[in-house]
matplotlib code that plots the C-alpha trace (Angstrom):
import matplotlib.pyplot as plt

x = [108.1, 111.5, 111.3, 111.4, 113.9, 116.1, 115.8, 116.8, 119.7, 121.3, 120.7, 122.7, 125.2, 125.3, 125.9, 128.4, 130.4, 130.0, 131.5, 134.2, 135.4, 135.1, 137.4, 139.7, 139.8, 140.6, 143.2, 145.2, 144.6, 145.7, 148.4, 149.8, 151.0, 153.1, 156.4, 158.4, 160.9, 161.0, 157.7, 159.1, 159.7, 163.5, 163.5, 162.6, 165.0, 167.5, 165.7, 163.9, 160.4, 157.8, 154.1, 151.7, 148.0, 145.6, 141.7, 140.8, 139.8, 139.6, 143.2, 144.4, 145.5, 147.7, 149.0, 150.0, 152.1, 153.7, 154.7, 156.0, 158.2, 159.7, 160.5, 162.1, 164.1, 165.2, 168.8, 168.2, 167.2, 163.6, 160.6, 157.3, 154.3, 151.4, 147.6, 144.4, 141.1, 137.7, 134.7, 137.2, 139.9, 138.8, 138.5, 141.7, 143.6, 141.9, 142.8, 146.4, 147.2, 146.0, 147.7, 151.1, 150.9, 150.0, 151.2, 154.0, 152.4, 148.5, 145.7, 144.0, 141.1, 139.6, 140.4, 141.1, 144.2, 145.8, 143.8, 145.4, 148.9, 149.0, 150.2, 153.5, 154.1, 155.5, 158.7, 159.8, 160.8, 162.7, 161.8, 162.8, 159.7, 160.5, 159.2, 155.9, 152.8, 152.5, 148.8, 148.7, 149.9, 147.4, 147.8, 146.6, 146.5, 149.7, 151.6, 151.9, 150.7, 150.5, 150.6, 147.6, 147.7, 144.4, 141.6, 138.2, 136.4, 133.0, 131.6, 128.1, 127.9, 125.2, 123.7, 123.9, 121.7, 119.0, 119.7, 119.5, 116.1, 114.6, 115.2, 118.3, 122.0, 123.7, 127.0, 125.9, 125.3, 123.2, 125.0, 122.8, 120.6, 117.6, 118.2, 119.3, 115.5, 114.4, 116.5, 115.1, 111.4, 112.0, 113.6, 110.9, 108.3, 109.9, 111.0, 108.4, 110.5, 113.8, 115.3, 116.2, 118.8, 120.5, 123.0, 124.6, 123.5, 123.8, 126.9, 128.8, 131.0, 128.0, 127.0, 130.0, 129.7, 126.2, 125.5, 128.8, 130.5, 127.9, 128.2, 131.9, 132.3, 129.5, 132.1, 135.1, 133.9, 134.9, 132.6, 132.0, 130.7, 133.9, 134.6, 138.4, 138.6, 136.1, 137.0, 133.3, 131.0, 128.3, 125.6, 123.8, 125.8, 123.8, 120.4, 120.4, 121.5, 119.0, 116.2, 117.0, 116.9, 114.0, 112.1, 113.3, 111.7, 108.7, 108.5, 109.5, 112.7, 114.4, 112.9, 111.3, 113.7, 116.5, 118.3, 118.3, 120.7, 123.9, 126.8, 127.0, 123.1, 123.3, 126.3, 124.4, 121.3, 123.2, 124.8, 121.9, 120.4, 117.9, 119.5, 119.8, 122.3, 124.3, 126.5, 129.3, 132.9, 136.2, 135.3, 132.6, 135.5, 136.9, 133.7, 132.6, 136.2, 136.7, 133.5, 130.4, 131.4, 128.7, 127.1, 126.2, 128.0, 128.8, 129.2, 131.3, 132.0, 132.6, 129.9, 127.2, 127.8, 125.1, 126.9, 127.7, 129.2, 132.5, 135.1, 134.6, 136.4, 136.1, 137.9, 138.7, 135.9, 137.7, 140.5, 141.2, 143.4, 146.8, 149.3, 150.0, 152.7, 152.8, 154.0, 155.7, 157.3, 159.0, 161.0, 163.3, 165.9, 166.5, 162.5, 162.1, 164.6, 162.9, 159.7, 160.7, 161.9, 158.7, 156.7, 158.9, 158.5, 154.5, 154.7, 157.2, 156.2, 156.6, 154.1, 151.5, 151.6, 150.7, 147.8, 146.5, 146.9, 144.5, 141.6, 140.5, 141.8, 143.1, 146.6, 147.4, 151.1, 151.3, 151.5, 150.5, 147.3, 146.4, 146.4, 147.1, 143.9, 141.9, 137.8, 136.8, 139.6, 137.2, 137.6, 141.0, 140.8, 141.4, 142.7, 140.1, 140.3, 142.2, 143.0, 140.7, 144.0, 142.4, 139.6, 139.1, 136.2, 137.6, 139.0, 135.9, 133.1, 129.8, 126.6, 126.7, 123.4, 121.5, 123.2, 122.1, 118.7, 118.1, 119.4, 117.1, 114.2, 114.6, 114.7, 111.6, 109.7, 108.7, 111.1, 111.8, 115.1, 115.8, 115.1, 117.5, 120.0, 119.6, 119.9, 122.7, 124.4, 123.5, 124.5, 128.0, 128.3, 127.9, 130.7, 132.8, 132.4, 132.9, 136.3, 137.3, 136.0, 136.5, 139.5, 141.2, 141.1, 142.5, 140.7, 142.7, 145.0, 142.3, 141.9, 143.7, 145.8]
y = [76.7, 78.4, 75.8, 73.0, 74.7, 75.3, 71.8, 70.4, 72.6, 71.8, 67.9, 68.8, 70.3, 67.4, 64.7, 66.7, 67.1, 63.5, 62.4, 64.9, 63.3, 60.0, 60.9, 62.6, 59.7, 57.0, 59.4, 59.6, 55.9, 54.5, 57.2, 55.8, 52.7, 54.7, 53.5, 56.8, 55.5, 58.8, 57.5, 54.7, 54.2, 54.1, 50.3, 49.9, 52.3, 50.5, 47.2, 46.1, 46.7, 44.6, 45.6, 42.6, 42.8, 40.0, 39.6, 39.1, 35.4, 32.8, 31.9, 35.6, 35.1, 32.4, 34.5, 37.3, 35.2, 33.7, 37.0, 38.2, 35.1, 35.7, 39.4, 38.2, 35.4, 36.0, 36.6, 39.1, 42.2, 42.2, 43.5, 42.4, 45.1, 43.1, 44.6, 42.8, 44.3, 43.2, 44.6, 47.4, 45.3, 45.6, 49.8, 49.8, 47.6, 49.9, 53.3, 52.6, 51.3, 53.8, 56.6, 54.7, 53.5, 50.1, 47.1, 45.3, 41.7, 41.2, 38.7, 38.7, 40.9, 41.4, 41.0, 44.7, 44.8, 42.5, 44.6, 47.6, 46.1, 46.8, 43.2, 41.7, 38.2, 35.7, 35.4, 38.5, 36.8, 34.1, 31.6, 27.9, 26.2, 22.7, 22.2, 23.9, 21.7, 22.9, 22.5, 25.3, 28.1, 30.6, 31.9, 35.2, 34.3, 32.7, 34.4, 32.8, 35.6, 33.7, 30.2, 29.3, 29.1, 27.8, 26.0, 24.7, 21.3, 20.1, 17.2, 15.7, 15.3, 13.7, 13.4, 9.4, 10.0, 11.3, 8.4, 5.7, 7.1, 7.3, 3.4, 4.3, 2.7, 5.5, 4.6, 4.3, 7.5, 6.8, 6.0, 8.1, 11.0, 8.9, 6.9, 10.1, 11.3, 8.3, 8.7, 12.4, 11.1, 8.7, 11.4, 13.7, 10.9, 10.2, 14.1, 16.5, 19.7, 18.3, 19.9, 16.5, 18.1, 21.5, 23.2, 26.6, 28.7, 32.3, 33.3, 32.4, 30.2, 28.0, 27.7, 25.9, 23.9, 22.7, 22.7, 22.2, 20.0, 17.0, 17.4, 17.4, 13.7, 14.0, 15.6, 17.8, 20.3, 22.3, 23.4, 26.5, 24.6, 25.6, 22.9, 22.8, 20.5, 22.4, 25.7, 26.9, 26.9, 24.1, 24.2, 21.0, 19.1, 20.8, 19.3, 16.2, 17.9, 20.9, 18.5, 16.3, 19.8, 20.8, 17.3, 17.7, 21.2, 20.3, 17.0, 19.8, 17.7, 21.5, 24.2, 26.9, 29.6, 27.6, 30.2, 32.8, 30.8, 31.9, 28.9, 30.4, 29.9, 26.2, 25.4, 26.6, 24.5, 21.3, 22.0, 22.3, 18.8, 20.2, 19.5, 15.8, 16.2, 19.0, 20.0, 21.0, 22.6, 22.5, 25.9, 24.0, 21.7, 24.8, 25.7, 22.0, 21.6, 24.9, 26.8, 24.9, 21.3, 18.8, 16.4, 13.8, 11.2, 12.4, 11.0, 12.8, 11.6, 13.0, 14.5, 12.1, 12.6, 12.6, 10.0, 7.1, 5.5, 7.7, 7.6, 10.1, 13.4, 16.5, 20.1, 22.5, 25.3, 28.8, 29.1, 32.6, 32.6, 33.4, 36.5, 38.7, 41.1, 45.0, 45.7, 48.9, 47.2, 44.7, 47.2, 47.8, 44.7, 44.9, 45.0, 42.1, 39.9, 40.5, 39.8, 36.4, 35.4, 36.3, 34.2, 31.3, 31.7, 31.5, 28.6, 26.6, 23.2, 24.5, 27.5, 25.6, 22.9, 25.3, 26.5, 22.8, 22.2, 24.8, 22.8, 26.3, 25.9, 23.5, 24.8, 23.0, 23.3, 20.2, 16.5, 15.2, 17.0, 14.7, 16.0, 13.7, 13.0, 14.8, 14.3, 15.1, 13.8, 13.1, 16.8, 16.2, 13.4, 15.2, 12.2, 12.9, 16.5, 18.4, 21.8, 23.9, 24.6, 25.8, 27.7, 31.3, 32.2, 34.4, 37.1, 37.3, 40.0, 38.5, 39.0, 36.3, 37.4, 36.9, 33.5, 32.5, 33.7, 31.5, 28.4, 29.2, 29.7, 26.3, 24.7, 26.2, 25.7, 29.3, 28.6, 24.9, 23.4, 23.5, 27.1, 28.1, 26.0, 27.7, 31.0, 30.2, 29.0, 32.3, 34.3, 33.0, 33.0, 36.7, 36.9, 34.8, 37.1, 40.4, 39.2, 38.1, 41.7, 44.4, 42.7, 40.8, 37.6, 34.3, 31.4, 29.1, 29.5, 27.8, 24.6, 21.4, 20.3]
z = [147.2, 148.5, 151.5, 149.1, 146.8, 149.8, 150.8, 147.5, 147.7, 151.0, 149.8, 146.6, 148.7, 151.5, 148.5, 146.8, 150.0, 150.8, 147.3, 147.7, 150.9, 149.5, 146.9, 148.8, 151.3, 148.6, 146.8, 150.3, 150.8, 147.9, 147.3, 150.8, 149.0, 146.4, 145.7, 146.9, 149.3, 151.0, 152.5, 154.1, 157.8, 158.9, 159.1, 155.7, 154.0, 151.9, 151.4, 148.5, 149.0, 147.4, 147.3, 147.7, 147.4, 147.8, 148.6, 152.1, 152.7, 155.4, 155.2, 155.6, 159.3, 158.2, 155.2, 157.2, 159.4, 156.5, 155.0, 158.4, 158.6, 155.2, 156.3, 159.3, 157.6, 154.0, 153.6, 150.4, 152.0, 150.8, 152.5, 151.5, 152.4, 152.5, 151.8, 152.2, 150.7, 151.0, 149.1, 147.7, 146.0, 142.5, 142.8, 144.9, 141.9, 139.4, 141.0, 141.9, 138.8, 136.8, 138.9, 138.9, 142.7, 142.4, 144.0, 142.6, 142.8, 143.3, 143.2, 139.7, 139.3, 135.9, 132.3, 131.7, 133.0, 130.3, 127.5, 129.1, 129.0, 133.2, 133.7, 132.7, 131.8, 134.1, 131.7, 133.1, 136.2, 134.5, 137.2, 137.1, 136.0, 136.1, 139.2, 138.5, 137.4, 133.7, 134.2, 137.0, 134.9, 133.7, 130.1, 128.7, 124.9, 124.5, 127.6, 131.0, 133.4, 136.5, 138.6, 140.8, 144.6, 145.5, 144.2, 144.6, 144.3, 144.5, 146.0, 147.5, 151.4, 153.1, 156.6, 157.6, 160.3, 158.4, 155.5, 158.2, 159.6, 156.2, 155.6, 153.3, 153.4, 155.5, 154.0, 150.1, 148.2, 144.9, 141.8, 139.4, 139.6, 139.0, 142.3, 144.3, 143.3, 144.8, 147.8, 148.1, 148.2, 150.5, 152.8, 152.2, 153.1, 156.3, 157.2, 155.6, 156.9, 155.9, 152.6, 150.7, 148.1, 148.0, 145.7, 145.1, 142.5, 143.8, 142.0, 138.9, 140.3, 141.9, 138.1, 137.1, 140.5, 140.4, 136.8, 135.2, 137.4, 137.0, 133.1, 132.6, 131.4, 129.1, 126.5, 126.1, 128.4, 131.4, 134.0, 132.1, 129.2, 127.1, 124.7, 124.6, 121.6, 119.3, 120.6, 121.1, 124.3, 124.1, 126.8, 125.0, 127.7, 130.5, 129.3, 131.6, 135.0, 134.1, 133.4, 136.9, 138.8, 137.3, 138.0, 141.7, 142.0, 140.6, 143.2, 146.1, 146.6, 146.0, 148.0, 146.3, 147.4, 146.5, 144.5, 147.3, 149.7, 150.0, 150.4, 154.0, 154.6, 153.0, 155.4, 158.5, 157.3, 156.6, 160.1, 161.8, 160.3, 157.6, 154.7, 153.8, 150.5, 149.0, 146.8, 148.7, 148.1, 149.7, 151.4, 153.6, 154.9, 156.7, 158.3, 159.4, 160.4, 162.3, 162.8, 162.3, 163.8, 162.9, 165.4, 162.8, 160.9, 157.3, 153.9, 151.1, 147.9, 144.2, 142.3, 140.6, 136.8, 134.5, 132.0, 133.5, 130.2, 130.4, 133.1, 135.7, 135.0, 137.2, 137.1, 139.5, 139.9, 140.7, 138.0, 139.3, 142.6, 141.1, 141.2, 138.5, 138.2, 137.5, 134.2, 135.5, 138.4, 136.2, 134.5, 137.9, 137.9, 141.6, 142.4, 139.6, 141.3, 144.6, 143.1, 141.9, 145.2, 146.8, 144.1, 144.7, 148.5, 148.1, 145.9, 148.2, 149.6, 153.4, 152.6, 150.8, 153.4, 156.1, 154.3, 153.7, 157.3, 158.2, 156.4, 155.0, 151.8, 148.9, 147.4, 144.0, 144.4, 146.5, 145.1, 148.6, 149.6, 152.8, 156.3, 159.4, 161.4, 159.1, 159.9, 156.5, 154.3, 151.8, 150.3, 149.8, 147.4, 144.0, 142.4, 139.4, 139.3, 136.8, 135.9, 133.2, 131.5, 128.3, 129.5, 128.2, 130.2, 133.0, 130.1, 128.3, 129.1, 130.1, 131.9, 134.5, 136.1, 132.8, 132.4, 136.0, 135.4, 132.1, 134.4, 137.0, 134.8, 133.3, 136.7, 137.8, 135.1, 133.6, 130.4, 128.7, 129.1, 125.7, 125.3, 128.2, 126.6, 123.1, 124.9, 126.6, 123.4, 121.9, 124.5, 124.8, 121.1, 121.5, 124.2, 121.9, 118.7, 120.7, 122.0, 118.4, 117.0, 119.6, 121.3, 118.9, 121.0, 119.4, 120.7, 119.0, 121.9, 124.0, 122.0, 123.1, 120.8]

ax = plt.figure().add_subplot(projection="3d")
ax.plot(x, y, z, "-o")
ax.set_aspect("equal")
plt.show()
């Protein structure tokens, strides 16, 4: 008995010490980014410091070089201290802002920042907005809080070799989902081990890509199913695509574990020739151009929409890649001027052209999005794509895992499509009501006039 008690006591002590060490590390690590000028190295003394934080991404190396270039060449005595985070980004933002040691500018993280007045409106910088596409501006309620830097789009990509060997025209994508199902049957018959059709559905953005994007021309909705004319969420528009997916699942055209596959796994399987058709995003272009070069001819087109009566209209699917301002930092006039210079630099033609040339990301602040000698140039064709300007979804408190599970149940047949849609409508009505009752959120700002 004493032996068990001793082991338990030792266990408690070890856990306590580990937690204490973690807290000390985090405190020291985040505190190292404090704005106290006495902590700056001698070469930065006298400069206006702008601390810029972003999430680590595939364009991180390019972004780092661009920041270094700004620091070398700007004539305004400004120096950017650039920091990137991966898994720990949200904790870093939350901890440092609460302690008064946060960054001056940072990539948007979560809606609580606005509710706690930790983010300043973009008007504080007094930027010249005449050259900015107004649809790239993000509003919280009626206040502009940032300008989009990057976006993501969705296409259908197909293996032309598999099409041809299955007796299909390799240059023609099906025009309707009914035709796509027939194509899938032929591919399945010829290649039993090949997945006829695949789509991402593991993360919440995947739901926008795979369920929302094919449905957007059915009504006045974004990929989140926010109805920007009527000012409510309406998942009734998801019925057609969910019925198609359910039928494909029952026919074996979609694999049983489709919901367990990440986008990286889908890319790898397409690269290996194990997927015939796939819903693909601009991110895939970077991988196929630089990391997983495809050994077969590939077709790329806009996603087939369920309602062919209306003109095809698509929306970008990310809606969260933009910089916001620390409300404390803009109180310093000198720093505020420097932050404006940094923001303008990151929005500039040359900086965004460099990002586009990497083929790893899609900057939205460029009118011409074509790249010379581009292999997969169809990803850059965004003529039919628009910003979800009036979408409030990113500001709502939601249970995205529950929403995805409802969609999966509808596709797999454990719940009817109608039942899943009714539950999604009820769930989002709860989010809607909570935002109004508890957060004083005004949805009238998110209706297209």
